[in-house]
Backbone as a ProteinNet text record, in pm:
[ID]
protein_1_A
[PRIMARY]
MSSKNRSIPSLHSDEAAEDFIATADLTQYDLSAFKPMRFEIEPKAAALNMRLPASLLNAVKARAKAKGIPYTRYVRMLLETDVAQMR
[TERTIARY]
83.6	0	86.9	53.8	130.9	55	130.1	63.8	35.1	-70.6	-111.3	-51.3	80.4	143.6	207.5	198.4	257.7	160.1	212.8	126.8	132.1	26.6	18.8	118.6	199.9	294.6	220.8	285.5	228.3	232.7	120	108.8	70.4	153.9	137.4	69.7	22.1	-50.4	-146	-244	-336.5	-261.6	-164.6	-87.5	-10.1	50.1	123.5	28.5	-90.6	-188.8	-233.5	-259.1	-300.2	-191.3	-66.1	44.9	56	40.7	50.3	-59.8	-182.7	-295.7	-278.6	-225.6	-209.7	-102.8	-4.4	108.2	117.5	51.3	66.2	-27.8	14.8	-71.2	-135.2	-257	-321.8	-351.4	-343	-366.2	-252.7	-141.3	-27.4	-33.4	-134.1	-141.3	-253.7	-230.2	-331.1	-425.1	-547.2	-646.1	-750.6	-725.8	-825.4	-856.2	-765.6	-789.8	-866.4	-887.3	-959.8	-1106	-1165.2	-1307	-1374.8	-1498.4	-1568.5	-1582.9	-1570.3	-1586.8	-1712.6	-1776.8	-1897.1	-1869.1	-1885.8	-1859.9	-1992.4	-1999.4	-2120.8	-2106.1	-2192.4	-2182.6	-2292.2	-2409.4	-2521.3	-2497.7	-2513	-2491.5	-2597.8	-2556	-2648.1	-2701.2	-2828.1	-2886.2	-2986	-3016.6	-3113.5	-3051.3	-3103	-3051.7	-3164.1	-3125.8	-3220.5	-3168.9	-3255	-3218	-3318.3	-3269.6	-3361.7	-3306.7	-3396.8	-3359.8	-3374.7	-3274.9	-3273.9	-3236.9	-3279.2	-3228.3	-3076.2	-3005.7	-2860.2	-2815.4	-2888.8	-2850.4	-2858.1	-2959.8	-2972.4	-2860.3	-2833.3	-2726.3	-2591.7	-2567.5	-2441.9	-2431.3	-2542.6	-2542.8	-2515.4	-2575	-2552.4	-2406.2	-2350.9	-2210.3	-2118.7	-2151.4	-2069.6	-2074.1	-2193.2	-2205	-2127.9	-2138.8	-2067.4	-1916.5	-1870.6	-1727	-1678.1	-1759.1	-1721.6	-1710.3	-1789.1	-1783.9	-1677.3	-1621	-1516	-1566	-1688.7	-1745.3	-1803.1	-1817.9	-1881.3	-2026.6	-2074.6	-2209.7	-2315.8	-2291.4	-2390.4	-2403.5	-2291.3	-2296.4	-2368.6	-2344.8	-2411.5	-2563.5	-2608	-2752.5	-2807.4	-2733.8	-2779.8	-2787.5	-2691.3	-2694.6	-2816.3	-2848.4	-2967	-3093.4	-3103.4	-3220.5	-3227.9	-3114.9	-3111.7	-3150.1	-3101.4	-3132.9	-3281.8	-3338.5	-3480	-3567.2	-3533.3	-3610.8	-3596.8	-3477	-3455.3	-3536.9	-3556.4	-3633.5	-3782.4	-3828	-3968.6	-3998.8	-3896.2	-3917.5	-3950.7
-119	0	123.6	218.6	341.6	451.3	541.4	651.7	763	835.9	943.5	1075.2	1088.1	1208.1	1292	1252.4	1329.6	1436.8	1553.9	1660.3	1664.6	1713.1	1722.8	1829.5	1800.4	1901.6	2012.9	2126.6	2236.6	2197.6	2208.8	2173.2	2300.7	2343	2473.7	2470.5	2355.2	2347.6	2229.3	2231.7	2118.8	1992.3	2007.5	1891.3	1829	1913.3	1862.1	1789.7	1845.1	1781.4	1647.5	1643.1	1518	1411.7	1451.6	1357.1	1306	1395.5	1356	1256.2	1285.8	1197.3	1061.7	1062.7	937.3	847	905.3	824.7	809.7	895.4	894.4	793.5	739.9	657.1	751.6	793.5	894.7	846.9	717.7	668.6	709.5	754.2	795.9	943.4	1014.4	1159.1	1194.8	1299.9	1352.6	1443.2	1397.4	1473.2	1537.5	1541.9	1590.9	1739.2	1815.7	1959.4	1989.7	1889.4	1911.2	1939.7	2026.1	2058.1	2020.6	1975.6	1944.8	2070.2	2052.9	2163.2	2139	2245.5	2236.9	2309.5	2241.3	2300.6	2331.9	2450	2491.6	2456.8	2369.3	2322.9	2382.9	2399.1	2451.3	2598.3	2634.9	2775.1	2866.1	2986.1	3084.2	3171.5	3155.4	3226.9	3334	3342.8	3440.9	3520.5	3641.1	3727.9	3765.3	3798.8	3840.5	3970.5	4069.4	4197.3	4223.6	4245.6	4268.3	4373.9	4439.8	4540.1	4477.8	4501.6	4449.1	4561.5	4549.5	4644	4624.5	4734.2	4727.3	4630.2	4625.6	4536.2	4389.5	4354	4215.7	4182.5	4273.1	4249.2	4235.9	4320.1	4311.3	4178.6	4131.5	4003.2	3888.2	3893.3	3790.7	3791.9	3910.4	3920.8	3866.2	3893.7	3843.7	3691.2	3632.1	3485.2	3423.3	3484.8	3433.4	3442.5	3553.2	3570.1	3465	3436.5	3334.7	3196.8	3172.7	3045.1	3046.3	3164.7	3175.5	3172.9	3222	3223.2	3360.7	3396.4	3523.6	3526.2	3644.7	3651.4	3614.4	3639.8	3601.9	3449.5	3379.6	3233	3183	3249.5	3211.1	3226.7	3337.4	3358.1	3250.2	3219	3114.1	2979.3	2949.6	2823.2	2818.1	2929.7	2933.3	2905.9	2968.5	2946.2	2801.4	2746.7	2607.7	2510.1	2534.7	2447.1	2452.5	2571.8	2585.4	2518.9	2539	2478.2	2326.4	2275.1	2131	2066.5	2136.9	2083.2	2070.9	2152.2	2149.2	2034.1	1980	1872.9	1741.5
0	0	0	-85.1	-89	-15.7	44.1	113.7	14.7	40.1	-50	-1.7	-12.5	37.6	-71.1	-193	-302.5	-347.5	-379.5	-428.5	-580.8	-640.4	-785.6	-831.8	-932.4	-981.6	-1056.6	-1069.1	-1147.5	-1294.4	-1358.3	-1499.9	-1575.5	-1667.8	-1730.1	-1866.3	-1906.9	-2034	-2029.3	-2117.2	-2127.1	-2167.1	-2256.1	-2301.6	-2185.3	-2101	-1984.7	-1889.3	-1869.8	-1781.8	-1839.5	-1969.5	-2033.5	-2020.7	-2042	-2028.6	-1885.3	-1788.7	-1648.2	-1613.1	-1651.8	-1620.7	-1688.8	-1809.5	-1884.1	-1823.9	-1755.2	-1709.2	-1557.5	-1481.3	-1334.7	-1270	-1158.1	-1073.9	-970.9	-996.6	-913.3	-772.2	-747.5	-611.4	-517.7	-572.3	-490.7	-452.1	-499.7	-478.3	-382.1	-306.5	-214.7	-293.7	-315.7	-393	-302.2	-173.4	-78.3	-94.7	-152	-169.5	-298.3	-381.1	-505.4	-477.1	-558.4	-548.3	-679.5	-673.6	-798.5	-885	-1013.8	-1108.1	-1189.9	-1222	-1304.1	-1433.9	-1545.1	-1674.6	-1742.3	-1797.8	-1867.5	-2014.9	-2059.7	-2196.5	-2284.4	-2227.7	-2304.8	-2339.5	-2467.2	-2505.1	-2443.6	-2414.9	-2357.3	-2470.4	-2503.1	-2615.9	-2572.7	-2444.4	-2396.6	-2282.4	-2262.4	-2157	-2061.6	-1940	-1837.3	-1777.3	-1772.4	-1712.8	-1601.7	-1480.3	-1369.6	-1275.5	-1207.8	-1108.7	-970.5	-886.7	-750.6	-655	-530	-430.5	-418.3	-396.5	-387	-278.3	-167.9	-58.6	-100.8	-179.7	-226.8	-325	-417.5	-513.8	-442.3	-343.4	-268.1	-193	-137.8	-67.5	-164.7	-282.8	-385	-427.5	-449.4	-489.2	-379.9	-254.1	-142.6	-135.4	-152.6	-150.1	-265.1	-383.5	-500.1	-478.9	-423.3	-397.8	-298.4	-195.9	-96.5	-161.8	-265.6	-337.6	-447.5	-475	-575.2	-717.7	-739.6	-874.3	-904.4	-1031.7	-1066.8	-1019.5	-982.5	-928.1	-1030.4	-1158.4	-1259.6	-1267.8	-1255.4	-1255.4	-1130.4	-1017.5	-892.8	-906.1	-964.7	-984.7	-1076.5	-1183.2	-1275.9	-1205.3	-1118.8	-1043.3	-951.3	-886.3	-800.2	-880.8	-996.7	-1083	-1130.1	-1173.1	-1220	-1108.2	-988	-874.7	-842.7	-842.8	-811.4	-917.7	-1043.2	-1152.4	-1149	-1120.6	-1115	-1003.1	-892.4	-781.6	-817.4	-911	-950.5	-1045.4	-1109	-1208.9	-1143.8
[MASK]
+++++++++++++++++++++++++++++++++++++++++++++++++++++++++++++++++++++++++++++++++++++++

């Protein structure tokens, strides 16, 4: 059994990352700091313009910043989650 104490090296290109993944034994690396990523694949063809109280917009921006994402993406995630719950 190997211990998971190796850290992922800095990879400066997609090609370097692909080569690393293709050849490395990932069971030897500590992946505990990794976070799931969400990729947006569906094209955005419509826009939404809305007026909000400044306090609400500031709160949304603060929550998005705490999550490390743009506030527009955070609003879209909230909408997607709410709509998905209705299905």
